[in-house]
C-alpha positions as CSV (number, residue, x, y, z in Angstrom):
1,M,30.7,11.3,-0.2
2,L,32.6,11.4,-3.6
3,Y,31.1,14.8,-4.2
4,W,32.3,16.0,-0.8
5,L,35.8,14.5,-1.3
6,L,36.5,15.1,-5.0
7,Y,34.8,18.4,-5.5
8,L,34.5,20.2,-2.2
9,K,37.9,19.1,-0.9
10,L,40.2,18.2,-3.8
11,F,38.9,20.5,-6.6
12,P,41.1,23.5,-5.5
13,F,44.1,21.3,-6.1
14,F,43.0,19.4,-9.2
15,H,40.7,21.4,-11.4
16,P,39.4,18.6,-13.6
17,F,37.4,17.5,-10.6
18,R,35.1,20.4,-11.4
19,I,33.0,17.9,-13.4
20,F,31.7,16.5,-10.1
21,R,29.8,19.8,-9.6
22,Y,27.4,19.0,-12.4
23,L,24.2,17.3,-11.4
24,T,23.6,15.5,-14.7
25,F,27.1,13.9,-14.5
26,R,26.6,12.7,-10.9
27,T,23.1,11.4,-11.7
28,A,24.3,9.4,-14.6
29,F,27.1,7.9,-12.6
30,A,24.8,7.2,-9.7
31,S,22.5,5.3,-12.0
32,L,25.4,3.3,-13.5
33,T,26.7,2.6,-10.0
34,A,23.3,1.4,-8.8
35,L,23.0,-0.8,-11.9
36,M,26.5,-2.3,-11.4
37,I,25.9,-3.0,-7.7
38,A,22.6,-4.8,-8.5
39,L,24.1,-6.8,-11.3
40,F,27.3,-7.9,-9.6
41,I,26.0,-8.7,-6.1
42,G,22.7,-10.1,-7.4
43,P,24.0,-13.7,-7.8
44,Y,25.6,-13.6,-4.4
45,V,22.3,-12.4,-2.8
46,I,20.4,-15.1,-4.6
47,Q,22.8,-17.8,-3.5
48,K,22.7,-16.7,0.1
49,L,18.9,-16.6,0.2
50,R,18.8,-20.1,-1.2
51,E,21.3,-21.3,1.4
52,F,19.2,-19.8,4.2
53,Q,16.1,-21.3,2.6
54,I,14.4,-17.9,2.3
55,G,11.9,-18.9,-0.4
56,Q,8.6,-17.5,-1.5
57,F,5.4,-18.9,0.0
58,I,2.6,-19.2,-2.6
59,R,-1.0,-19.2,-1.3
60,E,-3.1,-22.0,-2.5
61,D,-6.1,-19.7,-3.2
62,G,-4.0,-17.8,-5.7
63,P,-3.6,-18.7,-9.4
64,Q,-2.6,-22.3,-9.7
65,S,0.1,-21.5,-12.2
66,H,2.0,-19.7,-9.5
67,L,2.4,-22.8,-7.3
68,K,5.6,-23.8,-9.3
69,K,7.2,-20.6,-8.0
70,T,7.1,-21.9,-4.4
71,G,10.6,-21.7,-2.9
72,T,12.0,-19.0,-5.3
73,P,14.3,-16.8,-3.2
74,T,12.5,-13.7,-1.8
75,M,13.4,-10.6,0.2
76,G,15.4,-9.4,-2.8
77,G,14.3,-5.9,-1.8
78,V,17.4,-5.9,0.4
79,L,19.5,-5.9,-2.8
80,I,17.3,-3.0,-4.2
81,C,17.8,-0.9,-1.1
82,I,21.6,-1.4,-1.1
83,A,21.7,-0.5,-4.8
84,I,19.7,2.7,-4.2
85,L,21.2,4.0,-1.0
86,L,24.9,3.4,-1.6
87,P,25.1,5.4,-4.9
88,T,22.9,8.1,-3.4
89,V,25.3,8.5,-0.5
90,L,28.4,8.3,-2.8
91,W,27.3,10.8,-5.4
92,S,25.0,13.3,-3.7
93,D,25.8,16.4,-1.5
94,P,25.8,15.0,2.1
95,S,24.7,18.4,3.4
96,N,21.4,18.2,1.6
97,L,18.8,17.3,4.2
98,L,16.1,16.4,1.6
99,V,18.2,13.6,0.3
100,W,18.5,12.2,3.8
101,I,14.8,12.3,4.3
102,A,14.3,10.2,1.1
103,V,17.0,7.8,2.4
104,F,15.2,7.6,5.8
105,A,11.8,6.9,4.1
106,T,13.3,4.1,2.0
107,L,14.9,2.5,5.0
108,A,11.9,3.0,7.3
109,F,9.4,1.4,4.9
110,G,11.9,-1.2,3.9
111,A,12.3,-2.2,7.5
112,I,8.5,-2.6,7.9
113,G,8.6,-4.9,4.8
114,F,11.6,-6.8,6.2
115,A,9.8,-7.5,9.4
116,D,6.8,-8.7,7.5
117,D,8.9,-11.0,5.2
118,Y,10.9,-12.3,8.1
119,I,7.9,-13.4,10.0
120,K,6.4,-15.1,6.9
121,V,9.5,-16.7,5.5
122,V,11.9,-17.3,8.4
123,K,9.3,-18.0,11.1
124,R,7.3,-20.1,8.5
125,R,4.0,-18.3,9.1
126,S,1.4,-17.9,6.3
127,L,0.9,-14.3,7.4
128,G,3.5,-11.8,8.5
129,L,2.6,-8.6,10.3
130,T,-1.2,-8.2,10.9
131,A,-2.8,-5.7,8.5
132,R,-3.4,-3.3,11.5
133,A,0.2,-3.5,12.7
134,K,1.5,-2.9,9.2
135,I,-0.6,0.1,8.6
136,L,0.2,1.5,12.0
137,W,4.0,1.3,11.4
138,Q,3.5,2.8,7.9
139,I,1.6,5.7,9.4
140,L,4.4,6.2,12.1
141,A,7.0,6.2,9.3
142,A,5.0,8.7,7.3
143,V,4.5,11.0,10.3
144,G,8.3,10.9,10.8
145,V,8.8,12.1,7.1
146,A,6.1,14.7,7.5
147,A,7.6,16.0,10.8
148,A,11.0,16.4,9.2
149,L,9.6,18.2,6.2
150,A,7.5,20.5,8.4
151,I,10.6,21.5,10.4
152,L,12.5,22.3,7.2
153,S,9.5,24.4,6.0
154,Q,10.1,26.7,9.0
155,F,13.6,27.4,7.7
156,R,12.4,27.9,4.1
157,L,14.1,24.7,2.9
158,F,10.8,23.1,1.9
159,A,7.5,24.5,0.5
160,T,4.1,23.4,1.7
161,Q,2.2,24.7,-1.3
162,L,0.7,22.1,-3.6
163,T,1.3,22.1,-7.3
164,V,-2.1,21.5,-9.0
165,P,-2.0,19.8,-12.4
166,F,-3.5,21.9,-15.3
167,I,-3.7,25.0,-13.0
168,K,-0.7,27.3,-12.6
169,S,-2.2,30.1,-10.6
170,W,-3.7,28.1,-7.7
171,R,-1.2,26.6,-5.1
172,P,-3.1,25.8,-1.9
173,D,-1.0,25.8,1.3
174,L,-1.4,22.7,3.5
175,L,-0.7,24.7,6.6
176,W,-3.4,26.2,8.7
177,H,-2.8,29.9,9.6
178,W,-3.9,30.6,13.1
179,P,-4.6,34.0,14.5
180,T,-1.8,35.5,16.5
181,T,-4.1,35.5,19.5
182,V,-3.8,31.8,19.9
183,P,-0.1,31.0,19.5
184,H,-0.3,27.9,21.7
185,L,-2.3,26.2,19.0
186,G,0.5,26.7,16.4
187,F,1.5,23.0,16.2
188,L,-2.0,22.3,14.9
189,A,-1.2,24.2,11.8
190,F,0.7,21.1,10.6
191,L,-2.1,18.6,11.0
192,P,-3.5,18.9,7.4
193,F,0.0,18.5,6.0
194,V,0.9,15.5,8.2
195,A,-2.4,13.8,7.4
196,F,-1.9,14.4,3.7
197,V,1.7,13.1,3.7
198,A,0.5,10.0,5.7
199,F,-2.3,9.4,3.2
200,V,0.1,9.7,0.2
201,L,2.9,7.5,1.7
202,V,0.7,4.7,3.0
203,G,-1.2,4.7,-0.3
204,S,1.9,4.6,-2.5
205,T,3.6,1.8,-0.4
206,N,0.6,-0.4,-0.5
207,A,-0.2,0.2,-4.1
208,V,3.3,-0.9,-5.1
209,N,3.0,-3.9,-2.8
210,L,-0.2,-5.0,-4.4
211,T,1.3,-4.7,-7.9
212,D,4.1,-7.1,-7.0
213,G,2.4,-10.3,-8.1
214,L,3.9,-11.2,-11.4
215,D,7.6,-11.6,-12.4
216,G,9.0,-8.2,-13.2
217,L,5.7,-6.4,-13.1
218,A,6.2,-4.1,-10.1
219,I,9.9,-3.4,-10.8
220,G,9.2,-2.6,-14.4
221,C,6.6,-0.1,-13.5
222,T,8.9,1.3,-10.9
223,I,11.6,2.0,-13.5
224,I,9.1,4.0,-15.5
225,A,7.7,5.9,-12.5
226,A,11.1,6.6,-11.0
227,G,12.3,7.9,-14.4
228,A,9.4,10.3,-14.6
229,L,10.1,11.5,-11.1
230,T,13.7,12.0,-11.9
231,V,12.8,14.3,-14.8
232,L,10.3,16.2,-12.6
233,T,12.9,16.6,-9.8
234,Y,15.6,17.9,-12.2
235,V,13.1,20.4,-13.7
236,S,11.9,21.6,-10.3
237,G,15.4,22.2,-9.2
238,N,16.6,24.0,-12.3
239,V,15.9,27.7,-12.4
240,V,15.6,27.9,-16.2
241,F,13.2,24.9,-16.7
242,S,11.1,25.7,-13.6
243,D,10.7,29.3,-14.8
244,Y,9.8,28.2,-18.3
245,L,7.3,25.7,-17.1
246,E,6.0,28.1,-14.4
247,L,6.7,25.6,-11.6
248,Q,7.8,26.3,-8.1
249,H,11.6,26.7,-8.2
250,M,13.1,24.6,-5.4
251,P,16.8,24.6,-5.7
252,K,17.4,22.2,-2.7
253,V,15.4,19.4,-4.4
254,A,17.9,19.2,-7.3
255,E,20.1,16.8,-5.4
256,L,17.1,14.4,-5.2
257,T,17.7,13.8,-8.9
258,I,20.6,11.6,-7.9
259,F,18.3,9.6,-5.6
260,G,15.9,9.2,-8.5
261,G,18.7,8.1,-10.9
262,S,19.9,5.6,-8.3
263,M,16.3,4.2,-8.1
264,V,16.2,3.8,-11.8
265,G,19.6,2.0,-12.0
266,A,18.9,-0.3,-9.1
267,S,15.5,-1.2,-10.5
268,I,16.9,-2.1,-13.9
269,G,19.6,-4.2,-12.2
270,F,17.0,-6.0,-10.2
271,L,14.8,-6.6,-13.2
272,W,17.7,-8.6,-14.7
273,Y,17.1,-11.3,-12.2
274,N,13.4,-10.7,-11.6
275,A,12.3,-10.9,-15.2
276,H,10.1,-13.9,-16.1
277,P,10.8,-16.6,-15.1
278,A,12.1,-14.8,-11.9
279,E,15.2,-16.0,-10.1
280,I,14.4,-13.8,-7.1
281,F,11.4,-11.9,-5.7
282,M,11.6,-8.5,-4.0
283,G,9.2,-9.3,-1.2
284,D,7.6,-6.7,1.0
285,V,11.0,-5.3,1.9
286,G,11.4,-4.2,-1.7
287,S,7.8,-3.2,-2.6
288,L,7.3,-1.1,0.6
289,A,10.7,0.5,0.3
290,L,10.1,1.4,-3.4
291,G,6.6,2.7,-2.6
292,G,7.9,4.8,0.2
293,A,10.7,6.2,-2.0
294,I,8.4,7.1,-4.9
295,G,5.9,8.7,-2.5
296,T,8.5,10.7,-0.6
297,V,10.1,12.1,-3.8
298,A,6.7,13.1,-5.1
299,I,5.9,14.9,-1.8
300,I,9.2,16.7,-1.7
301,I,8.9,18.1,-5.2
302,R,5.2,18.9,-4.5
303,Q,3.9,16.7,-7.3
304,E,1.7,14.4,-5.1
305,L,-1.4,15.2,-7.3
306,L,0.5,13.9,-10.3
307,L,1.3,10.6,-8.5
308,P,-1.8,8.9,-9.7
309,F,-0.6,9.4,-13.3
310,I,3.1,8.8,-12.6
311,G,2.2,5.5,-11.0
312,G,-1.0,4.9,-12.9
313,V,-0.7,1.1,-12.9
314,F,0.0,1.0,-9.1
315,I,-3.2,3.0,-8.6
316,I,-5.3,0.8,-10.8
317,E,-4.0,-2.3,-9.0
318,A,-4.9,-0.8,-5.6
319,L,-8.3,0.3,-6.8
320,S,-9.1,-3.1,-8.2
321,V,-8.5,-4.6,-4.7
322,M,-10.7,-2.0,-3.0
323,L,-13.5,-2.5,-5.5
324,Q,-13.3,-6.2,-5.2
325,V,-13.4,-6.2,-1.4
326,G,-16.2,-3.5,-1.4
327,S,-18.3,-5.5,-3.9
328,Y,-17.8,-8.7,-1.9
329,K,-19.0,-7.1,1.3
330,L,-21.8,-5.0,0.0
331,R,-23.2,-7.4,-2.7
332,N,-23.4,-10.6,-0.6
333,G,-20.3,-12.2,-1.9
334,K,-20.5,-11.0,-5.5
335,R,-17.2,-10.1,-7.1
336,I,-16.4,-7.6,-9.9
337,F,-13.2,-9.4,-11.0
338,K,-12.4,-13.1,-11.3
339,M,-9.5,-12.4,-8.9
340,A,-7.8,-9.3,-7.5
341,P,-5.4,-7.5,-7.9
342,I,-6.4,-7.0,-11.5
343,H,-3.4,-8.7,-13.0
344,H,-4.7,-11.9,-11.6
345,H,-8.1,-11.2,-13.3
346,F,-6.3,-11.2,-16.7
347,E,-4.5,-14.4,-15.8
348,Q,-7.9,-16.0,-15.1
349,L,-9.1,-14.8,-18.6
350,G,-6.3,-16.8,-20.1
351,W,-3.7,-14.1,-20.8
352,S,-0.1,-15.4,-20.5
353,E,2.0,-13.9,-17.7
354,S,4.5,-12.4,-20.1
355,K,1.7,-10.7,-22.1
356,I,0.2,-9.2,-18.9
357,I,3.5,-7.9,-17.7
358,V,4.5,-6.2,-21.0
359,R,1.0,-4.7,-21.5
360,F,1.1,-3.3,-18.0
361,W,4.5,-1.8,-18.7
362,I,3.2,-0.1,-21.8
363,S,0.3,1.2,-19.8
364,A,2.7,2.5,-17.1
365,L,4.7,4.3,-19.8
366,V,1.6,6.0,-21.2
367,F,0.6,7.2,-17.8
368,A,4.1,8.5,-17.1
369,L,4.3,10.3,-20.4
370,F,0.9,11.9,-19.8
371,A,2.1,13.1,-16.4
372,L,5.1,14.8,-18.0
373,T,2.9,16.5,-20.6
374,T,0.8,18.1,-17.8
375,L,3.8,20.4,-17.2
376,K,2.8,22.4,-20.3
377,L,-0.9,21.7,-20.2
378,R,-1.4,24.4,-17.5
């Protein structure tokens, strides 16, 4: 809204407001605004969560060292969502529909997490939404995102061609092309795209959710992944950089740089209170919202295939759970890891929580840097 007011409306009367046209300026201030919001309202949110007795429930079958965390305020993802969405609305161009799709995805997946947390914490149940219900709602939210992007693609506001790492000449289109003799089947052309978007979003939300098991682990990895996505978004929207790197030039995605910057700032602010020993946990409302935001940005800038590198730690955490469950079912109760997700395996090996967190952050940084280097290794 500040962009609309100060640049679009007041710039003709006060020319120094031209600075608000620059994307880098608005992204920097969006990041700072998100950081300040998280830092300043964080203590208030923590206090209110304590007053309402919204504390974390620790399962007895988890690491015994975590039992002391019982009662720590949770559902701090509400703070993250506010700190991301408010600066995005303030500093971005309100006419850019791609920004609103990212906002919708964050709110939709955050709402699913909020419902799950509410049932567990407020209703005092050990389990929130059933696994089937949670996945169903996530698929519905993902289909909503896919439908919006599919509509925009018909107006040439969004490209459905994938960007394939290491290969610059092959960009497969996710739309089926039906013969003109069967126009009534036209809506089926979007099925591969919708299915792919649903797979990416459901996967990314649950991967971040599974990583959120140690103080600051998930939010630290989110800072790194969101930073890498912010760089990729800016490059994809800039005609000079996209041409130099031989990427699809998508001018409309440039405004998403502000959303990415807000995510980085909000995550840093939340880490201030979530660092070990944590004063607040993000809960599912935070992890699902962040996973949805990361996945949506990757989809919009057509870098879904880079997502396993951008969020490498998230993927490893999710795979460790899948391997553990598969091994248990197929090998008559035999497990691969001492405990899953894999960060708990290292706890059982005797690693301190702080050491695990920092080493996973380092791993996340290595993955993100590798993802950025693929821009030239093509």
